[in-house]
VODREN-567564 format. One line per 4 residues: number of its first residue (from 1); their letters; for each residue x, y, z of C-alpha. Coordinates in steps of 0.001 Angstrom, whole numbers, plus 500000, padded with zeros to 6 digits. Layout:
# VODREN-567564
NUM> A> X Y Z ~ ...
//
This chain:
# VODREN-567564
1> MLVS> 499795 499901 499887 ~ 502216 502974 498871 ~ 501363 506485 499429 ~ 500124 508399 496293
5> APLV> 502888 510567 494734 ~ 501089 513776 494985 ~ 500389 513531 498501 ~ 504089 512659 499294
9> AAAA> 504837 515522 497076 ~ 502429 518038 499028 ~ 502989 517141 502278 ~ 506704 517402 501881
13> AAAA> 506708 520905 500448 ~ 504426 521734 503160 ~ 506780 520291 505781 ~ 510202 521447 504445
17> ALLA> 508833 525421 504479 ~ 507612 524876 508097 ~ 510950 523286 509061 ~ 513303 525897 507530
21> SGAD> 510781 528722 508837 ~ 511376 526858 512108 ~ 514836 527221 511807 ~ 514845 531208 510509
25> AQTT> 512092 532045 513326 ~ 514314 531670 515687 ~ 516591 534610 515960 ~ 517598 534815 519775
29> TNNI> 521454 534149 519803 ~ 521568 531498 522898 ~ 520771 527875 522100 ~ 518422 525699 524022
33> LENI> 521142 524846 526308 ~ 522539 528213 526818 ~ 519186 529721 527644 ~ 518777 526537 530525
37> HAMG> 522295 527423 531700 ~ 520920 531164 531731 ~ 517892 530746 533403 ~ 519806 528433 535864
41> SPND> 522088 531415 537209 ~ 521412 532977 540665 ~ 521206 536699 539033 ~ 518588 535922 536384
45> ARAY> 515747 537625 537100 ~ 512998 535308 535681 ~ 510361 533945 537723 ~ 510879 530388 536638
49> KVTQ> 514448 528449 537938 ~ 515915 525611 536341 ~ 519408 525303 538728 ~ 518975 521833 538719
53> MAGY> 518493 521239 535078 ~ 521480 523477 533990 ~ 523837 521072 535793 ~ 522316 517880 534222
57> TNQY> 521233 518885 530753 ~ 525079 519934 530393 ~ 526380 516647 531568 ~ 523950 514071 529949
61> VSDL> 522263 515984 527005 ~ 524866 518980 526186 ~ 525311 517633 522693 ~ 521636 516898 521794
65> LSGP> 520626 520217 523247 ~ 523002 522604 521490 ~ 522800 520821 518327 ~ 521361 522651 515147
69> GPMT> 518018 521957 515840 ~ 515195 522559 515088 ~ 513955 520499 518446 ~ 511516 521475 521448
73> FFCP> 512758 520393 524362 ~ 510106 520280 527887 ~ 512350 521376 530744 ~ 511316 521102 534385
77> TDLA> 511636 523509 536482 ~ 513219 523700 539938 ~ 509908 523535 541419 ~ 508638 520134 539320
81> FQRL> 512187 518590 541271 ~ 511014 520034 544490 ~ 507225 518635 543986 ~ 508919 514738 542908
85> QQQN> 510958 515131 546079 ~ 508166 515218 548325 ~ 505518 513292 546663 ~ 508061 510513 545728
89> PAYY> 511428 510555 547705 ~ 512335 507277 546501 ~ 512048 508029 542532 ~ 513713 511384 543367
93> SLLT> 516903 509474 544493 ~ 516949 507040 541509 ~ 516268 510001 539102 ~ 518993 512158 540883
97> SDAA> 521463 509385 541305 ~ 521377 507078 538512 ~ 522873 508149 535162 ~ 521361 505883 532823
101> TMQN> 517797 506707 534377 ~ 518290 510811 534330 ~ 519647 510445 530624 ~ 516687 508763 529248
105> VLRY> 514321 510961 531315 ~ 516226 514009 529325 ~ 516019 512771 526271 ~ 512146 511952 526906
109> HTVP> 511750 515568 527218 ~ 512740 516394 524159 ~ 511357 516221 520524 ~ 513984 516557 517745
113> NYVL> 513263 517963 514763 ~ 509968 519742 516059 ~ 509096 523204 517037 ~ 505844 523402 518768
117> DTAL> 504216 526333 519294 ~ 501142 525750 521665 ~ 499002 528732 520591 ~ 498399 526610 517282
121> APQK> 498646 523016 518461 ~ 495556 520857 518135 ~ 493777 520022 521457 ~ 495419 516265 521462
125> FFLP> 497927 514844 519739 ~ 501367 512645 520186 ~ 504975 513524 519785 ~ 507713 510957 519163
129> TAYG> 511126 511597 521589 ~ 514948 511806 521434 ~ 514306 508376 524114 ~ 513962 505287 521779
133> LNHI> 510455 505139 519944 ~ 508848 506279 522716 ~ 506466 509229 522523 ~ 504528 512032 524617
137> RVEM> 501027 512722 524722 ~ 500261 516666 524271 ~ 496749 517453 525097 ~ 495920 521050 525569
141> SNQT> 493800 522247 527937 ~ 490588 525325 527520 ~ 493372 527420 526756 ~ 493009 529728 529695
145> SSWP> 495169 532659 531255 ~ 495566 530563 534261 ~ 496533 527406 532442 ~ 497426 528088 529045
149> SAIL> 498451 524649 527708 ~ 499404 520913 529295 ~ 500832 517970 528507 ~ 499394 514403 529796
153> FGGN> 502298 512344 531352 ~ 503581 509611 529422 ~ 499377 509278 527860 ~ 498267 506686 530801
157> NDSV> 498265 506212 534718 ~ 501026 503919 534628 ~ 503271 506531 533233 ~ 502716 508401 536498
161> ADIV> 502661 505660 538876 ~ 505356 507327 540306 ~ 504018 511213 540976 ~ 501056 512346 542573
165> EVRR> 498169 512650 540163 ~ 497670 516780 539941 ~ 495438 518365 537739 ~ 494257 514947 536304
169> NFTS> 497710 513690 535534 ~ 498822 517232 533298 ~ 501794 519542 533840 ~ 501604 522922 532714
173> IVHT> 504109 524572 530015 ~ 504726 527371 532494 ~ 506834 529369 530407 ~ 508275 529178 526840
177> EKSS> 511569 530865 525765 ~ 512950 531017 522212 ~ 516409 529711 521063 ~ 518402 529877 518129
181> NGVL> 517851 525684 517353 ~ 514477 525384 518806 ~ 512134 526235 521821 ~ 512092 525732 525510
185> HLLD> 508929 524830 527363 ~ 509205 525085 530898 ~ 506822 522344 532896 ~ 505650 522293 536586
189> HILS> 505943 519001 536849 ~ 508648 516140 535255 ~ 507544 513877 532414 ~ 507750 509962 533270
193> PPKT> 509067 507415 530192 ~ 506338 504689 529687 ~ 506827 501531 531722 ~ 507669 498116 530546
197> FAEV> 504946 495916 528828 ~ 505104 493627 531995 ~ 504404 496752 534362 ~ 501609 498023 532226
201> VATR> 499319 494801 532102 ~ 499619 494271 535538 ~ 497332 496891 536343 ~ 494430 496061 534205
205> NLTS> 492048 493507 533185 ~ 494418 491779 530888 ~ 495447 488416 532756 ~ 493921 486038 530065
209> MVAA> 495244 487866 526931 ~ 498780 487586 529017 ~ 498144 483754 529464 ~ 497533 483395 525953
213> LNEA> 500330 485046 524513 ~ 502387 482735 526972 ~ 500716 479774 525366 ~ 501378 481154 522015
217> QIDI> 505186 481830 522956 ~ 504881 485328 521819 ~ 507082 487734 523741 ~ 505777 491365 523287
221> STMS> 509021 492554 525438 ~ 510872 491733 522777 ~ 508832 494009 519941 ~ 510000 497656 519092
225> NFTL> 507844 500009 517181 ~ 504461 498393 517529 ~ 500838 498762 517995 ~ 498898 496019 520224
229> FAPR> 495328 495717 520437 ~ 494368 493982 523752 ~ 491158 492221 524357 ~ 489912 492474 527892
233> DDAF> 489455 489317 530173 ~ 485664 489491 529802 ~ 486521 489714 525568 ~ 488073 486066 526187
237> VNLN> 485352 484997 527745 ~ 482778 486065 525291 ~ 485290 484687 522607 ~ 485212 481003 524043
241> TFLT> 481126 481396 524430 ~ 481246 482003 520662 ~ 483974 478990 519835 ~ 482370 476678 522068
245> ANNL> 478699 477156 520575 ~ 480921 476557 517212 ~ 482478 473128 518257 ~ 485592 475383 518306
249> SLTT> 488061 476097 520975 ~ 490848 478536 521338 ~ 493578 475308 521416 ~ 491994 474322 517943
253> GQFL> 495096 474265 515233 ~ 496723 477097 515042 ~ 493694 479416 516029 ~ 495248 480793 519686
257> KSLL> 498554 482014 517364 ~ 497086 483556 514482 ~ 494386 485101 516636 ~ 496982 486875 518571
261> SFHI> 498730 487528 515885 ~ 496189 489523 514052 ~ 495895 491762 517250 ~ 499482 492919 516557
265> VPSG> 500341 496017 513910 ~ 504503 495250 513977 ~ 505540 498092 511622 ~ 504183 501102 513571
269> QYFS> 502929 503166 516020 ~ 499161 504079 516300 ~ 497459 506391 518391 ~ 493558 507476 518832
273> SNFL> 494647 510432 516694 ~ 495030 508207 513788 ~ 491837 507136 514152 ~ 490086 509744 512223
277> TDIT> 486548 510503 512736 ~ 484319 509365 509785 ~ 487198 507417 508401 ~ 487322 503588 507504
281> AYLA> 490671 502864 507142 ~ 492464 499349 507672 ~ 495612 498264 509187 ~ 498458 495165 508049
285> TNLT> 498821 492824 511017 ~ 501194 490511 511971 ~ 498863 487704 510446 ~ 499622 487640 506992
289> NEEI> 497624 488937 504070 ~ 494899 489920 507045 ~ 493926 493338 508011 ~ 491932 494995 510532
293> RFDA> 489391 497293 509760 ~ 488474 500235 512132 ~ 485489 502826 511680 ~ 485967 505772 513701
297> HPSG> 482659 507672 515209 ~ 482073 510442 517263 ~ 480608 507665 519800 ~ 483748 505135 519523
301> INFY> 485799 503236 517549 ~ 485255 499891 516540 ~ 487373 496989 515165 ~ 486698 494151 512914
305> GAGQ> 488408 491068 511272 ~ 487409 489175 508362 ~ 485625 486746 511055 ~ 483276 489992 512328
309> TGLK> 482527 491447 508508 ~ 482548 488751 506245 ~ 480479 485786 508321 ~ 478770 488245 510761
313> LMIP> 480254 485921 513805 ~ 480554 488255 516344 ~ 480075 492121 517168 ~ 482777 494600 516597
317> ARLA> 485712 495119 518983 ~ 485056 498421 521044 ~ 488002 500665 522006 ~ 487574 500728 525657
321> EPDV> 491043 502267 526667 ~ 493140 503999 524168 ~ 496829 505317 523966 ~ 498196 502918 526403
325> FVQN> 502113 503680 526408 ~ 504382 500862 527044 ~ 508176 501353 525908 ~ 508930 501456 522510
329> GVMH> 505601 500547 521665 ~ 501709 502064 522364 ~ 498613 499529 523537 ~ 494621 499951 523102
333> VLEG> 492765 498059 525463 ~ 489614 496649 523678 ~ 486075 495198 524892 ~ 485671 492526 522484
337> AIIP> 488351 490364 520369 ~ 488866 490894 516510 ~ 488289 487658 514763 ~ 490382 486952 511687
341> NITA> 489280 484265 508850 ~ 488679 481425 511082 ~ 490003 478925 508634 ~ 493156 479951 507678
345> AIAG> 494024 480882 511013 ~ 493248 477657 512498 ~ 495436 476524 509589 ~ 497867 478454 511064
349> GNVV> 497716 481652 508453 ~ 495880 483222 505797 ~ 495906 481559 502580 ~ 493039 483394 500658
353> APPY> 493100 486777 499140 ~ 493126 489664 501806 ~ 489560 490534 502780 ~ 489995 494248 501981
357> PANA> 491129 495641 498514 ~ 493933 497451 498819 ~ 493236 501165 498025 ~ 496581 503006 497995
361> TNAI> 495078 506488 496697 ~ 495533 507565 500784 ~ 497425 506659 503094 ~ 497185 507396 507156
365> PPNS> 500612 507237 508597 ~ 501713 505886 511854 ~ 503529 507603 514633 ~ 506436 505594 514299
369> VRPG> 509429 507070 512891 ~ 511487 510025 514925 ~ 511772 512942 512166 ~ 514973 512985 510155
373> GPPP> 515855 509237 511619 ~ 515726 506391 509078 ~ 512867 503977 509390 ~ 512881 501086 511981
377> GNGS> 512605 497797 511081 ~ 510314 495294 513208 ~ 510993 493991 516515 ~ 512912 490855 517216
381> GSTD> 509630 489572 518445 ~ 507570 489888 515097 ~ 506533 486877 512923 ~ 504517 486437 509740
385> GGGG> 504379 490211 508947 ~ 506135 492110 506456 ~ 509624 494564 506875 ~ 509093 497512 508675
389> GSAG> 508687 500552 506480 ~ 507445 498115 503351 ~ 505295 498680 500673 ~ 502468 496309 502514
393> TGVT> 502118 497905 505737 ~ 500610 500546 507498 ~ 496914 502152 506965 ~ 495303 502372 504227
397> AAKS> 491890 504955 504181 ~ 488758 503840 502460 ~ 487303 507435 501986 ~ 488526 510434 500249
401> GAAT> 488221 512530 503641 ~ 492007 510438 504445 ~ 493691 513234 502399 ~ 492228 516148 504497
405> AESR> 492753 514123 507652 ~ 496648 513221 506597 ~ 496988 516944 507728 ~ 495824 516528 511232
409> LLTM> 498935 513584 512042 ~ 501948 514456 513338 ~ 504509 512291 511922 ~ 505229 510489 508693
413> SPAS> 504897 507143 506555 ~ 507843 504451 507599 ~ 507972 504268 503731 ~ 509211 507674 502790
417> GGLA> 512408 506947 504964 ~ 515243 509227 506179 ~ 515452 513030 505705 ~ 512778 512744 503417
421> AAAA> 510670 511233 506045 ~ 510971 514371 508173 ~ 508940 516290 505318 ~ 505905 514638 506229
425> VVAV> 505157 516344 509650 ~ 502043 517729 509762 ~ 501009 521479 509649 ~ 499817 521563 513237
429> VLAL> 503347 521428 514543 ~ 504280 524624 513480 ~ 507200 527044 513908 ~ 507245 529811 516249
433> A> 506475 533365 514199
//
């Protein structure tokens, strides 16, 4: 499924202009690192101090923050460190004493190749960071003068378990400083990177899915740059009831492994912002030649497989909890299971034609590649799927409205690759004027 040349050319031209204007718009002399040092000075008269960050950024990410940019750095203030020390002294001690932890957290606060103007941002979007393939979720508040903008910690409650919930897990941008290589946003709390898959699923009703993954010998922790659709425990109860009524079981043939592979998109991270309202589209999965169809509506998002759409076997799998961050991936919790072609699944893979026609006119890319970097391949745990960035991966939209929807996305298709991929940065992430 290839992105059409006209769409790529248009996106490339627009994004290239934005990146260029982003670099030109920064007229101040100091780069981000120098601004942090200046604000950390005891003689600096500005209200917000970043004394601790002045030392940590110079020690661990000086090359990154003094580089050519453009980039955005979300910088915790001294108050943010004080709050963390009061609210969770154990995590504060780990962060301030362990070099690897501090470096990962600083990179998680860095968004390369973007200059974010919060006044022009959409209500919710996701940004790739300099820490692996991990993202931060940006969700704007009501744009009031007392709380003009906010960032949600990590995207889910698990990512903020180390910090007392404040303002529904939001941290505010309290000050913005232009820099020669990008923009510096000061935060009143510290962002917490996503936790491991095992840590995240332990806090949810996903015991049956974890047991099934173990039985099928599918290790999610070895994967990277993936999207996992995770049926809740009650979804497995309903699935077993359906299978029993049809003289089948999860252990019939290769059905279990095929079913689970059908819930994995191995070639990119798709967030709720990719599931656009009034768009019907398809995702290539880890099950050969099988695609998931999704319908996004104001009332919710439904997911279907050939078992649901073709044979009317079960109700759609409805999205219950979106955008659950795990290390180097994203998980969406579902109320039901997505059912592939059952005959093919029992046999160990799809042996028939794809259930949905490919439509290469409009392709919706995932938030899966760091801007300006090479497209990553599949994680080592991937099976039965195409290589990362291949023409057969990604989401294909089935409505012409996807052309407009594409401008609302936050990153580029894995197929575009390298610096050319950076040109697909969307217009909502704009340079500061």
